[in-house]
C-alpha positions as CSV (number, residue, x, y, z in Angstrom):
1,M,82.8,5.7,-105.7
2,S,83.4,9.4,-105.4
3,R,80.8,11.4,-107.4
4,K,81.8,12.7,-110.4
5,R,82.2,16.7,-110.2
6,R,80.6,18.6,-113.0
7,F,82.5,21.4,-114.8
8,R,82.0,24.1,-117.6
9,V,84.0,25.4,-120.4
10,R,84.1,29.5,-120.7
11,N,86.6,32.0,-122.2
12,T,89.7,32.9,-120.0
13,E,89.3,36.3,-118.0
14,P,92.2,37.9,-116.8
15,T,91.3,37.3,-113.0
16,D,91.9,33.6,-114.0
17,F,95.6,33.9,-114.6
18,P,97.0,33.2,-111.3
19,A,95.1,30.0,-111.4
20,I,96.3,29.2,-115.2
21,I,99.6,29.8,-113.8
22,A,99.4,27.4,-111.0
23,L,97.7,24.7,-113.0
24,G,100.8,25.0,-115.4
25,L,103.1,24.2,-112.3
26,E,101.0,21.0,-112.0
27,V,100.9,20.1,-115.3
28,Y,104.8,20.5,-116.3
29,P,106.3,20.9,-112.5
30,S,109.6,20.7,-114.5
31,S,109.0,23.5,-117.1
32,K,108.6,27.2,-116.9
33,P,104.9,28.2,-116.6
34,W,102.5,30.6,-118.8
35,S,103.6,34.2,-117.6
36,R,100.9,37.0,-116.8
37,E,102.7,38.6,-120.0
38,Q,101.8,35.8,-122.3
39,L,98.2,35.4,-121.1
40,A,97.4,39.0,-121.4
41,S,98.7,39.1,-124.9
42,H,96.3,35.7,-125.7
43,L,93.4,37.6,-124.3
44,A,94.4,41.0,-126.3
45,L,94.8,39.3,-129.5
46,F,92.3,36.2,-129.5
47,P,89.7,36.2,-126.5
48,Q,88.0,33.8,-128.7
49,G,90.6,31.2,-128.3
50,Q,91.7,30.9,-124.9
51,L,89.3,28.7,-122.8
52,V,89.2,27.3,-119.0
53,G,86.9,24.4,-117.7
54,T,85.7,25.2,-114.1
55,D,84.3,23.0,-111.2
56,L,80.6,24.2,-111.3
57,E,80.5,24.0,-107.7
58,T,83.9,25.1,-106.3
59,E,84.7,27.0,-109.4
60,E,88.2,26.0,-109.9
61,I,90.0,26.3,-112.6
62,V,90.8,22.2,-113.6
63,G,91.5,22.7,-117.5
64,M,92.6,25.2,-120.0
65,A,93.4,25.5,-123.3
66,A,94.9,28.3,-125.5
67,S,95.0,28.7,-129.4
68,L,95.1,31.2,-132.5
69,I,94.6,31.5,-135.9
70,V,98.1,31.2,-137.9
71,L,98.5,31.5,-142.0
72,W,99.9,27.9,-142.4
73,D,102.0,28.9,-145.6
74,D,104.3,31.1,-143.7
75,Y,105.3,28.4,-141.5
76,D,107.3,24.8,-142.3
77,V,105.9,21.8,-140.5
78,D,108.9,21.0,-139.0
79,D,108.7,24.3,-137.0
80,N,109.0,24.0,-133.5
81,W,106.6,25.5,-130.9
82,K,108.0,28.5,-130.3
83,D,107.9,29.4,-134.0
84,F,104.2,28.7,-134.2
85,T,103.1,30.6,-131.1
86,D,105.9,33.4,-131.4
87,A,107.8,32.4,-128.2
88,G,104.2,31.7,-126.4
89,M,103.0,35.2,-127.0
90,F,100.5,34.8,-130.2
91,T,101.8,38.0,-131.4
92,N,102.1,36.2,-135.1
93,H,98.0,35.8,-134.7
94,D,96.8,36.2,-138.0
95,P,93.0,36.3,-138.6
96,Q,93.3,36.1,-142.3
97,G,94.7,32.7,-141.8
98,H,92.4,29.6,-141.9
99,T,94.6,27.4,-139.3
100,L,93.6,27.3,-135.5
101,Y,96.6,26.4,-133.6
102,G,96.2,24.6,-130.7
103,A,99.3,25.8,-128.5
104,E,98.0,24.3,-125.0
105,V,95.7,21.9,-123.8
106,M,95.8,20.7,-120.1
107,V,93.7,19.2,-117.3
108,K,94.4,19.2,-113.7
109,P,96.2,15.9,-112.1
110,G,93.5,13.8,-110.6
111,R,91.1,15.6,-112.7
112,Q,92.3,13.7,-115.6
113,G,89.5,11.3,-117.5
114,Q,86.6,13.2,-116.2
115,G,86.0,14.5,-120.0
116,I,87.2,17.7,-119.4
117,G,89.8,18.0,-121.9
118,G,87.0,16.3,-124.4
119,K,84.9,19.0,-123.2
120,L,87.9,21.7,-124.3
121,Y,88.5,20.2,-128.0
122,A,85.0,20.0,-127.9
123,A,84.7,23.7,-127.7
124,R,87.6,24.5,-130.2
125,F,85.9,22.0,-132.6
126,E,82.8,24.7,-132.4
127,L,85.5,27.7,-132.3
128,C,86.7,26.0,-135.6
129,R,83.4,25.6,-137.4
130,R,82.2,29.0,-136.1
131,L,85.1,31.0,-137.7
132,K,84.6,28.7,-140.7
133,L,88.0,27.8,-140.7
134,L,89.8,25.2,-142.5
135,R,91.2,22.6,-139.9
136,I,92.6,22.8,-136.5
137,R,96.8,21.9,-136.4
138,A,98.7,21.2,-133.6
139,G,101.8,20.0,-131.7
140,A,101.0,16.6,-129.9
141,R,103.7,15.9,-126.9
142,L,104.6,12.2,-127.0
143,P,104.9,11.8,-123.2
144,G,105.0,8.0,-123.3
145,Y,108.1,7.9,-126.2
146,H,110.8,8.4,-123.4
147,L,109.7,4.2,-122.2
148,H,110.1,3.1,-125.5
149,A,113.0,5.2,-126.9
150,D,115.9,2.5,-126.7
151,A,114.0,0.4,-128.9
152,M,112.6,2.4,-131.7
153,G,112.8,6.2,-132.9
154,P,109.5,8.6,-132.9
155,V,107.8,8.0,-136.1
156,G,108.1,3.9,-135.4
157,Y,106.6,5.1,-131.6
158,V,104.0,7.1,-133.4
159,R,103.0,4.7,-135.9
160,K,102.5,1.9,-133.4
161,V,100.2,4.6,-131.4
162,V,98.2,5.4,-134.5
163,R,97.7,1.4,-135.1
164,G,96.8,1.0,-131.6
165,E,99.6,-1.3,-130.6
166,L,100.6,1.2,-127.9
167,G,99.3,3.9,-126.2
168,D,100.4,7.4,-125.7
169,P,98.4,9.6,-122.8
170,T,98.4,12.4,-125.7
171,L,98.7,11.4,-128.5
172,S,96.0,8.1,-128.2
173,F,93.5,11.0,-126.4
174,Q,93.9,13.2,-129.3
175,L,93.4,10.2,-131.9
176,R,90.0,9.0,-130.2
177,H,88.9,12.7,-130.7
178,G,89.2,12.7,-134.7
179,F,92.8,14.1,-135.1
180,T,94.8,12.4,-137.6
181,V,98.9,12.3,-137.6
182,I,100.4,14.4,-140.9
183,A,104.0,14.4,-139.8
184,V,106.3,13.7,-136.7
185,V,109.2,16.7,-135.9
186,D,111.8,16.7,-134.0
187,G,112.7,19.6,-131.4
188,Y,109.5,20.8,-131.2
189,L,109.8,21.4,-127.4
190,R,113.3,20.8,-126.5
191,N,113.1,20.6,-122.7
192,D,110.2,18.4,-122.7
193,P,111.9,15.2,-121.4
194,E,109.2,12.8,-121.4
195,S,108.8,13.3,-125.3
196,L,112.6,13.5,-125.8
197,G,111.8,16.8,-127.6
198,H,109.8,15.0,-130.3
199,A,106.5,15.8,-131.5
200,A,103.4,14.3,-134.0
201,I,101.8,17.2,-135.9
202,I,98.0,16.5,-136.0
203,E,95.2,17.6,-138.0
204,W,91.2,17.8,-137.5
205,L,89.7,18.8,-140.5
206,N,86.1,21.1,-140.3
207,P,83.7,18.8,-141.8
208,E,81.8,22.2,-143.4
209,V,84.6,23.5,-145.2
210,A,87.2,20.9,-146.4
211,T,86.9,19.5,-149.6
212,P,87.3,15.5,-150.7
213,E,90.9,16.6,-152.2
214,D,91.8,18.3,-148.5
215,L,90.6,15.0,-147.0
216,A,92.8,13.0,-149.2
217,R,95.9,15.3,-148.5
218,S,95.5,14.5,-144.8
219,Q,95.0,10.8,-144.7
220,G,97.9,10.5,-147.3
221,R,100.2,13.0,-145.0
222,F,101.8,10.5,-142.4
223,P,101.6,6.8,-144.1
224,V,101.2,3.8,-141.2
């Protein structure tokens, strides 16, 4: 059995941009990667929300997470990824908002299943607590959906994943880390061939800020 390599999570630096772009090409080979312009904009607007996971032995970047703060009332739940991220530039970042929006989490192929994604999410949870934000929301890709699209619609697929009747590489992982589904939307990532453009809108409520009313609203948003 090969020895499991150790890694750490830290804030992104400008020198990380080439490695992040290369990582994006590995994870999404059929999509356009993050650009230097976008990554620089993220750092200029909200450096605390930009994270990388690095191998402790080699310093190789093996994971990345990007987020911004939004005022949720400015959006509709069925808006798409470009709406929530201003086409990936994060120029809609609003420090007065109370929602940390997860625009990206990716882990290097071959290093998945080693806890890197969990550590990136843990760092994001800690950031939400530190900034006293109400919640984290994101659009969860449904990479397993294309395998079942002939048999069911995206809502039915997500319900089966939430019930544990089906496993999805992305959504099942997020559910295990404390997220709940609040909606299923079409056209979130139009060029995602695995999700066929669909996504589950997920939420994690900050237990240090959320009220019982917040919890009740979240749990009842997407009946299964």
